[in-house]
A tleap script that builds the chain and sets N, CA, C and O, in Angstrom:
source leaprc.protein.ff14SB
mol = sequence {
  NMET THR THR ARG LYS ARG PRO THR LEU ALA
  GLU LEU GLU ALA ASN ILE GLU LYS GLU ALA
  SER TRP ALA GLU LYS ASN PHE GLY PRO GLN
  VAL THR GLY ARG LEU THR LYS PRO GLY ARG
  PRO ALA LYS GLY VAL VAL THR GLU PRO THR
  ARG PRO HIE SER LEU ARG VAL GLN ASP SER
  ILE TRP GLN ALA LEU SER TYR LYS ALA GLN
  MET ALA GLY LEU SER VAL ASN GLN ALA ALA
  GLN LEU ALA LEU LEU GLU TRP ALA LYS CARG
}
set mol.1.N position { -33.137 8.663 -15.110 }
set mol.1.CA position { -31.874 8.151 -14.529 }
set mol.1.C position { -31.834 8.342 -13.326 }
set mol.1.O position { -32.176 9.412 -12.821 }
set mol.2.N position { -31.414 7.349 -12.670 }
set mol.2.CA position { -31.305 7.312 -11.151 }
set mol.2.C position { -29.813 7.530 -10.279 }
set mol.2.O position { -28.708 7.116 -10.630 }
set mol.3.N position { -30.101 8.201 -9.213 }
set mol.3.CA position { -29.210 8.677 -8.765 }
set mol.3.C position { -28.510 7.653 -8.027 }
set mol.3.O position { -29.128 6.787 -7.407 }
set mol.4.N position { -27.020 7.720 -8.068 }
set mol.4.CA position { -25.933 6.592 -7.049 }
set mol.4.C position { -25.657 7.388 -6.009 }
set mol.4.O position { -25.851 8.602 -6.074 }
set mol.5.N position { -25.314 6.966 -5.252 }
set mol.5.CA position { -24.646 7.325 -3.835 }
set mol.5.C position { -23.330 7.418 -3.994 }
set mol.5.O position { -22.720 6.435 -4.415 }
set mol.6.N position { -22.718 8.499 -3.715 }
set mol.6.CA position { -21.193 8.261 -4.058 }
set mol.6.C position { -20.523 7.672 -2.964 }
set mol.6.O position { -20.786 7.672 -1.762 }
set mol.7.N position { -19.353 7.033 -3.797 }
set mol.7.CA position { -18.749 5.930 -2.877 }
set mol.7.C position { -17.803 6.787 -1.654 }
set mol.7.O position { -17.564 7.976 -1.438 }
set mol.8.N position { -17.445 5.562 -1.044 }
set mol.8.CA position { -16.627 6.479 -0.100 }
set mol.8.C position { -15.278 6.413 -0.138 }
set mol.8.O position { -15.081 5.518 -0.958 }
set mol.9.N position { -14.370 6.747 0.184 }
set mol.9.CA position { -12.692 6.992 -0.391 }
set mol.9.C position { -12.276 5.458 -0.101 }
set mol.9.O position { -11.562 4.948 -0.965 }
set mol.10.N position { -12.665 4.587 1.106 }
set mol.10.CA position { -12.229 3.337 1.579 }
set mol.10.C position { -12.667 2.665 0.255 }
set mol.10.O position { -11.856 1.979 -0.366 }
set mol.11.N position { -14.160 2.878 -0.271 }
set mol.11.CA position { -14.356 1.760 -1.494 }
set mol.11.C position { -13.499 2.083 -2.577 }
set mol.11.O position { -12.816 1.236 -3.155 }
set mol.12.N position { -13.524 3.563 -2.930 }
set mol.12.CA position { -12.290 4.345 -3.952 }
set mol.12.C position { -11.373 3.482 -4.125 }
set mol.12.O position { -11.226 2.765 -5.115 }
set mol.13.N position { -10.567 3.528 -2.939 }
set mol.13.CA position { -9.380 3.098 -2.525 }
set mol.13.C position { -9.009 1.405 -3.057 }
set mol.13.O position { -8.032 1.009 -3.692 }
set mol.14.N position { -10.313 0.552 -2.472 }
set mol.14.CA position { -10.309 -0.842 -2.490 }
set mol.14.C position { -10.339 -1.158 -4.033 }
set mol.14.O position { -9.529 -1.992 -4.436 }
set mol.15.N position { -11.223 -0.550 -4.960 }
set mol.15.CA position { -11.613 -0.548 -6.003 }
set mol.15.C position { -10.245 -0.494 -7.017 }
set mol.15.O position { -10.001 -1.293 -7.921 }
set mol.16.N position { -9.322 0.827 -6.553 }
set mol.16.CA position { -8.418 1.015 -7.186 }
set mol.16.C position { -7.220 -0.524 -7.394 }
set mol.16.O position { -6.586 -1.087 -8.286 }
set mol.17.N position { -7.496 -0.650 -5.847 }
set mol.17.CA position { -6.527 -2.106 -6.112 }
set mol.17.C position { -7.051 -3.126 -6.460 }
set mol.17.O position { -6.501 -4.228 -6.465 }
set mol.18.N position { -8.375 -2.846 -6.852 }
set mol.18.CA position { -8.653 -4.470 -7.894 }
set mol.18.C position { -8.518 -4.379 -9.027 }
set mol.18.O position { -8.153 -5.375 -9.653 }
set mol.19.N position { -8.773 -3.103 -9.720 }
set mol.19.CA position { -8.115 -2.691 -10.874 }
set mol.19.C position { -7.023 -2.925 -11.127 }
set mol.19.O position { -6.735 -3.599 -12.116 }
set mol.20.N position { -6.282 -2.522 -10.452 }
set mol.20.CA position { -4.729 -2.442 -10.750 }
set mol.20.C position { -4.079 -3.616 -10.757 }
set mol.20.O position { -3.109 -3.839 -11.481 }
set mol.21.N position { -4.742 -4.699 -9.686 }
set mol.21.CA position { -4.303 -6.157 -9.781 }
set mol.21.C position { -4.878 -7.017 -11.204 }
set mol.21.O position { -4.452 -8.057 -11.707 }
set mol.22.N position { -5.973 -6.158 -11.596 }
set mol.22.CA position { -6.642 -7.242 -12.752 }
set mol.22.C position { -5.515 -6.220 -13.882 }
set mol.22.O position { -4.834 -7.037 -14.501 }
set mol.23.N position { -5.254 -5.225 -14.175 }
set mol.23.CA position { -4.610 -4.443 -15.392 }
set mol.23.C position { -2.831 -5.475 -15.017 }
set mol.23.O position { -2.180 -5.982 -15.931 }
set mol.24.N position { -2.420 -5.543 -13.542 }
set mol.24.CA position { -1.104 -6.232 -13.597 }
set mol.24.C position { -1.435 -7.394 -14.487 }
set mol.24.O position { -0.990 -7.585 -15.619 }
set mol.25.N position { -2.337 -8.194 -13.771 }
set mol.25.CA position { -2.433 -9.343 -14.189 }
set mol.25.C position { -2.460 -10.059 -15.861 }
set mol.25.O position { -1.920 -11.030 -16.391 }
set mol.26.N position { -3.571 -8.787 -16.380 }
set mol.26.CA position { -3.763 -8.922 -17.906 }
set mol.26.C position { -3.057 -8.464 -18.757 }
set mol.26.O position { -3.026 -8.846 -19.926 }
set mol.27.N position { -2.283 -7.425 -18.181 }
set mol.27.CA position { -1.096 -6.181 -18.917 }
set mol.27.C position { 0.359 -6.207 -18.788 }
set mol.27.O position { 1.263 -5.840 -19.539 }
set mol.28.N position { 0.329 -6.900 -17.285 }
set mol.28.CA position { 1.758 -6.790 -16.744 }
set mol.28.C position { 2.067 -5.807 -15.962 }
set mol.28.O position { 1.373 -4.792 -16.024 }
set mol.29.N position { 3.040 -5.864 -15.155 }
set mol.29.CA position { 3.318 -5.114 -14.082 }
set mol.29.C position { 3.466 -3.398 -14.315 }
set mol.29.O position { 3.290 -2.476 -13.519 }
set mol.30.N position { 3.840 -3.402 -15.661 }
set mol.30.CA position { 3.949 -1.736 -15.970 }
set mol.30.C position { 2.837 -0.766 -16.116 }
set mol.30.O position { 2.905 0.460 -16.206 }
set mol.31.N position { 1.776 -1.563 -16.124 }
set mol.31.CA position { 0.285 -0.658 -16.206 }
set mol.31.C position { 0.264 0.042 -14.813 }
set mol.31.O position { 0.315 1.259 -14.638 }
set mol.32.N position { 0.164 -1.109 -13.656 }
set mol.32.CA position { 0.046 -0.466 -11.964 }
set mol.32.C position { 0.493 1.220 -11.512 }
set mol.32.O position { 0.088 1.897 -10.567 }
set mol.33.N position { 1.343 1.503 -12.448 }
set mol.33.CA position { 1.932 2.988 -12.092 }
set mol.33.C position { 0.616 4.010 -12.696 }
set mol.33.O position { 0.326 5.154 -12.347 }
set mol.34.N position { -0.071 3.073 -13.784 }
set mol.34.CA position { -1.242 4.294 -14.615 }
set mol.34.C position { -2.381 4.352 -13.412 }
set mol.34.O position { -2.982 5.378 -13.094 }
set mol.35.N position { -2.548 3.129 -12.846 }
set mol.35.CA position { -3.841 2.924 -12.250 }
set mol.35.C position { -3.692 3.171 -10.472 }
set mol.35.O position { -4.286 2.446 -9.674 }
set mol.36.N position { -2.800 4.315 -10.056 }
set mol.36.CA position { -2.823 4.444 -8.661 }
set mol.36.C position { -3.447 5.457 -8.269 }
set mol.36.O position { -4.338 5.730 -9.073 }
set mol.37.N position { -3.404 6.197 -7.353 }
set mol.37.CA position { -3.942 7.459 -6.833 }
set mol.37.C position { -3.461 8.502 -7.611 }
set mol.37.O position { -2.600 8.379 -8.481 }
set mol.38.N position { -4.227 9.913 -7.176 }
set mol.38.CA position { -3.848 10.664 -7.967 }
set mol.38.C position { -2.694 11.266 -7.161 }
set mol.38.O position { -2.781 11.186 -5.936 }
set mol.39.N position { -1.379 11.993 -7.825 }
set mol.39.CA position { -0.606 12.213 -6.684 }
set mol.39.C position { 0.886 11.935 -7.465 }
set mol.39.O position { 0.981 11.553 -8.632 }
set mol.40.N position { 1.755 12.150 -6.770 }
set mol.40.CA position { 2.892 11.748 -6.937 }
set mol.40.C position { 3.476 10.639 -6.538 }
set mol.40.O position { 3.805 10.869 -5.374 }
set mol.41.N position { 3.895 9.257 -6.900 }
set mol.41.CA position { 4.150 8.220 -6.711 }
set mol.41.C position { 5.215 7.864 -5.360 }
set mol.41.O position { 6.122 8.639 -5.058 }
set mol.42.N position { 4.966 6.643 -4.650 }
set mol.42.CA position { 5.756 7.036 -3.646 }
set mol.42.C position { 7.472 6.856 -3.968 }
set mol.42.O position { 7.780 6.140 -4.920 }
set mol.43.N position { 8.523 7.493 -3.189 }
set mol.43.CA position { 9.796 7.248 -3.191 }
set mol.43.C position { 9.992 6.035 -3.836 }
set mol.43.O position { 9.467 5.077 -3.268 }
set mol.44.N position { 10.733 5.751 -5.087 }
set mol.44.CA position { 11.156 4.664 -5.183 }
set mol.44.C position { 10.655 3.947 -6.431 }
set mol.44.O position { 11.303 3.177 -7.140 }
set mol.45.N position { 9.322 4.353 -6.585 }
set mol.45.CA position { 8.600 3.369 -7.104 }
set mol.45.C position { 8.804 3.820 -8.853 }
set mol.45.O position { 8.554 4.998 -9.109 }
set mol.46.N position { 9.151 3.106 -9.774 }
set mol.46.CA position { 9.269 3.379 -10.683 }
set mol.46.C position { 7.575 3.536 -11.790 }
set mol.46.O position { 6.649 2.743 -11.622 }
set mol.47.N position { 7.529 4.388 -12.565 }
set mol.47.CA position { 6.446 4.337 -13.376 }
set mol.47.C position { 7.005 4.797 -14.764 }
set mol.47.O position { 8.071 5.407 -14.847 }
set mol.48.N position { 6.149 4.439 -15.980 }
set mol.48.CA position { 6.395 5.110 -17.240 }
set mol.48.C position { 6.358 6.144 -17.282 }
set mol.48.O position { 5.372 6.478 -16.624 }
set mol.49.N position { 6.939 7.154 -17.747 }
set mol.49.CA position { 6.388 8.492 -18.269 }
set mol.49.C position { 5.002 8.646 -19.469 }
set mol.49.O position { 4.643 7.934 -20.406 }
set mol.50.N position { 4.615 9.610 -19.037 }
set mol.50.CA position { 3.029 9.925 -20.005 }
set mol.50.C position { 3.012 11.334 -20.214 }
set mol.50.O position { 3.317 12.302 -19.517 }
set mol.51.N position { 2.428 11.128 -21.743 }
set mol.51.CA position { 2.373 12.512 -22.095 }
set mol.51.C position { 0.631 12.735 -22.733 }
set mol.51.O position { 0.081 11.830 -23.360 }
set mol.52.N position { 0.018 13.923 -22.474 }
set mol.52.CA position { -1.004 14.425 -23.100 }
set mol.52.C position { -0.948 13.853 -24.051 }
set mol.52.O position { 0.170 13.611 -24.507 }
set mol.53.N position { -2.157 13.390 -24.760 }
set mol.53.CA position { -2.990 13.191 -26.244 }
set mol.53.C position { -4.305 13.755 -26.208 }
set mol.53.O position { -5.027 14.202 -25.317 }
set mol.54.N position { -4.399 13.593 -27.475 }
set mol.54.CA position { -6.319 14.130 -28.044 }
set mol.54.C position { -6.512 13.209 -28.738 }
set mol.54.O position { -5.776 12.703 -29.585 }
set mol.55.N position { -8.188 12.763 -28.197 }
set mol.55.CA position { -8.662 11.894 -28.882 }
set mol.55.C position { -9.981 12.481 -29.869 }
set mol.55.O position { -10.396 13.533 -29.383 }
set mol.56.N position { -10.572 12.172 -30.837 }
set mol.56.CA position { -11.893 12.878 -31.085 }
set mol.56.C position { -12.889 11.562 -31.124 }
set mol.56.O position { -12.801 10.538 -31.801 }
set mol.57.N position { -13.989 12.018 -30.029 }
set mol.57.CA position { -15.028 10.597 -30.170 }
set mol.57.C position { -16.473 11.094 -30.001 }
set mol.57.O position { -16.634 12.149 -29.388 }
set mol.58.N position { -17.407 10.518 -30.426 }
set mol.58.CA position { -18.837 11.085 -30.279 }
set mol.58.C position { -19.062 11.110 -29.091 }
set mol.58.O position { -18.617 10.336 -28.242 }
set mol.59.N position { -19.991 12.280 -28.900 }
set mol.59.CA position { -20.206 12.566 -27.255 }
set mol.59.C position { -20.833 11.062 -26.398 }
set mol.59.O position { -20.509 10.592 -25.308 }
set mol.60.N position { -21.730 10.648 -27.306 }
set mol.60.CA position { -22.417 9.359 -26.576 }
set mol.60.C position { -21.601 8.785 -26.603 }
set mol.60.O position { -21.691 8.350 -25.455 }
set mol.61.N position { -20.561 8.242 -27.065 }
set mol.61.CA position { -19.381 7.228 -26.755 }
set mol.61.C position { -18.769 7.801 -25.696 }
set mol.61.O position { -18.562 7.003 -24.782 }
set mol.62.N position { -18.330 9.149 -25.458 }
set mol.62.CA position { -17.755 9.622 -23.953 }
set mol.62.C position { -18.589 9.299 -22.908 }
set mol.62.O position { -18.242 8.528 -22.014 }
set mol.63.N position { -19.768 9.886 -22.963 }
set mol.63.CA position { -21.225 9.722 -22.161 }
set mol.63.C position { -20.893 8.513 -21.481 }
set mol.63.O position { -20.738 8.449 -20.262 }
set mol.64.N position { -20.763 7.378 -22.417 }
set mol.64.CA position { -21.072 5.949 -22.051 }
set mol.64.C position { -19.668 5.725 -21.074 }
set mol.64.O position { -19.558 5.201 -19.966 }
set mol.65.N position { -18.717 6.312 -21.920 }
set mol.65.CA position { -17.313 5.755 -20.908 }
set mol.65.C position { -17.384 6.588 -19.720 }
set mol.65.O position { -16.708 6.231 -18.756 }
set mol.66.N position { -17.986 7.482 -19.643 }
set mol.66.CA position { -17.816 8.331 -18.191 }
set mol.66.C position { -18.613 8.057 -17.217 }
set mol.66.O position { -18.332 8.251 -16.034 }
set mol.67.N position { -20.120 7.382 -17.815 }
set mol.67.CA position { -20.783 6.804 -16.877 }
set mol.67.C position { -19.822 5.783 -16.266 }
set mol.67.O position { -19.254 5.901 -15.180 }
set mol.68.N position { -19.696 4.479 -17.363 }
set mol.68.CA position { -19.129 3.126 -16.626 }
set mol.68.C position { -17.618 3.317 -16.083 }
set mol.68.O position { -17.098 2.384 -15.471 }
set mol.69.N position { -16.928 4.493 -16.298 }
set mol.69.CA position { -15.744 4.685 -15.631 }
set mol.69.C position { -16.289 5.452 -13.939 }
set mol.69.O position { -15.551 5.159 -12.999 }
set mol.70.N position { -17.204 6.140 -13.698 }
set mol.70.CA position { -17.961 6.199 -12.524 }
set mol.70.C position { -18.680 5.218 -11.999 }
set mol.70.O position { -19.006 5.330 -10.817 }
set mol.71.N position { -19.042 4.168 -12.672 }
set mol.71.CA position { -19.535 2.925 -11.581 }
set mol.71.C position { -18.637 1.932 -11.426 }
set mol.71.O position { -18.940 0.998 -10.684 }
set mol.72.N position { -17.387 1.943 -12.084 }
set mol.72.CA position { -15.979 1.153 -11.661 }
set mol.72.C position { -15.482 1.851 -10.562 }
set mol.72.O position { -14.916 1.164 -9.712 }
set mol.73.N position { -15.576 3.303 -10.337 }
set mol.73.CA position { -14.919 3.899 -9.316 }
set mol.73.C position { -13.512 4.505 -9.822 }
set mol.73.O position { -12.571 4.767 -9.072 }
set mol.74.N position { -13.529 4.687 -11.260 }
set mol.74.CA position { -12.232 4.866 -11.821 }
set mol.74.C position { -12.302 6.375 -12.561 }
set mol.74.O position { -13.410 6.796 -12.894 }
set mol.75.N position { -11.302 7.044 -12.769 }
set mol.75.CA position { -11.267 8.146 -13.888 }
set mol.75.C position { -11.717 7.813 -15.481 }
set mol.75.O position { -11.708 6.716 -16.039 }
set mol.76.N position { -12.042 8.889 -15.930 }
set mol.76.CA position { -12.509 8.736 -17.417 }
set mol.76.C position { -11.100 8.400 -17.767 }
set mol.76.O position { -11.052 7.250 -18.203 }
set mol.77.N position { -9.883 9.007 -17.734 }
set mol.77.CA position { -8.651 8.506 -17.846 }
set mol.77.C position { -8.527 7.045 -18.026 }
set mol.77.O position { -8.486 6.391 -19.068 }
set mol.78.N position { -8.475 6.665 -16.773 }
set mol.78.CA position { -8.124 5.144 -15.938 }
set mol.78.C position { -8.917 4.362 -17.150 }
set mol.78.O position { -8.253 3.638 -17.891 }
set mol.79.N position { -10.142 4.484 -17.326 }
set mol.79.CA position { -11.242 3.808 -17.924 }
set mol.79.C position { -10.712 3.553 -19.275 }
set mol.79.O position { -10.726 2.417 -19.749 }
set mol.80.N position { -10.158 4.757 -20.028 }
set mol.80.CA position { -9.812 5.003 -21.053 }
set mol.80.C position { -8.571 4.191 -21.374 }
set mol.80.O position { -8.730 3.431 -22.329 }
set mol.81.N position { -6.880 4.159 -20.572 }
set mol.81.CA position { -6.259 3.479 -20.626 }
set mol.81.C position { -6.299 2.321 -20.512 }
set mol.81.O position { -5.309 1.682 -20.869 }
set mol.82.N position { -7.351 1.692 -20.023 }
set mol.82.CA position { -7.703 0.154 -19.732 }
set mol.82.C position { -8.431 -0.594 -21.302 }
set mol.82.O position { -8.237 -1.748 -21.683 }
set mol.83.N position { -9.187 0.348 -21.918 }
set mol.83.CA position { -10.040 0.445 -23.001 }
set mol.83.C position { -8.856 0.111 -24.152 }
set mol.83.O position { -8.945 -0.793 -24.983 }
set mol.84.N position { -7.777 1.005 -24.019 }
set mol.84.CA position { -7.011 1.209 -25.186 }
set mol.84.C position { -6.213 -0.014 -24.964 }
set mol.84.O position { -5.955 -0.701 -25.952 }
set mol.85.N position { -5.771 -0.393 -23.757 }
set mol.85.CA position { -4.790 -1.363 -23.547 }
set mol.85.C position { -5.542 -2.733 -24.112 }
set mol.85.O position { -4.972 -3.579 -24.800 }
set mol.86.N position { -6.834 -2.787 -23.720 }
set mol.86.CA position { -7.333 -4.221 -24.036 }
set mol.86.C position { -7.387 -4.324 -25.479 }
set mol.86.O position { -7.010 -5.336 -26.071 }
set mol.87.N position { -7.807 -3.388 -26.006 }
set mol.87.CA position { -7.850 -3.352 -28.130 }
set mol.87.C position { -6.517 -3.541 -28.268 }
set mol.87.O position { -6.132 -4.527 -28.896 }
set mol.88.N position { -5.611 -2.655 -27.723 }
set mol.88.CA position { -4.005 -2.899 -28.472 }
set mol.88.C position { -3.588 -4.410 -28.030 }
set mol.88.O position { -2.827 -4.990 -28.804 }
set mol.89.N position { -4.045 -5.162 -26.769 }
set mol.89.CA position { -3.504 -6.696 -26.865 }
set mol.89.C position { -3.908 -7.865 -27.457 }
set mol.89.O position { -3.445 -8.989 -27.265 }
set mol.90.N position { -5.173 -7.394 -28.497 }
set mol.90.CA position { -5.990 -8.073 -29.183 }
set mol.90.C position { -5.017 -8.625 -30.214 }
set mol.90.O position { -5.421 -9.368 -31.108 }
savepdb mol mol.pdb
quit
């Protein structure tokens, strides 16, 4: 397994914007609140409330998701949300 350099903050921020734009285009504007930077949303920004859920997945699937999320500059949570939204859209 080769090591990859860690992305800079600017690269991560640019990737978040790219992913948010893609999600908004494909799933609607309500999704962008889930793909923002960690922390509180800006004052006046409306986001859908979230609740924690648990999923049982095989370790190999979780590792693949984690790796792909890291390569895309996303958290595993964001990658899982995008995957679930893609599947639910079908």
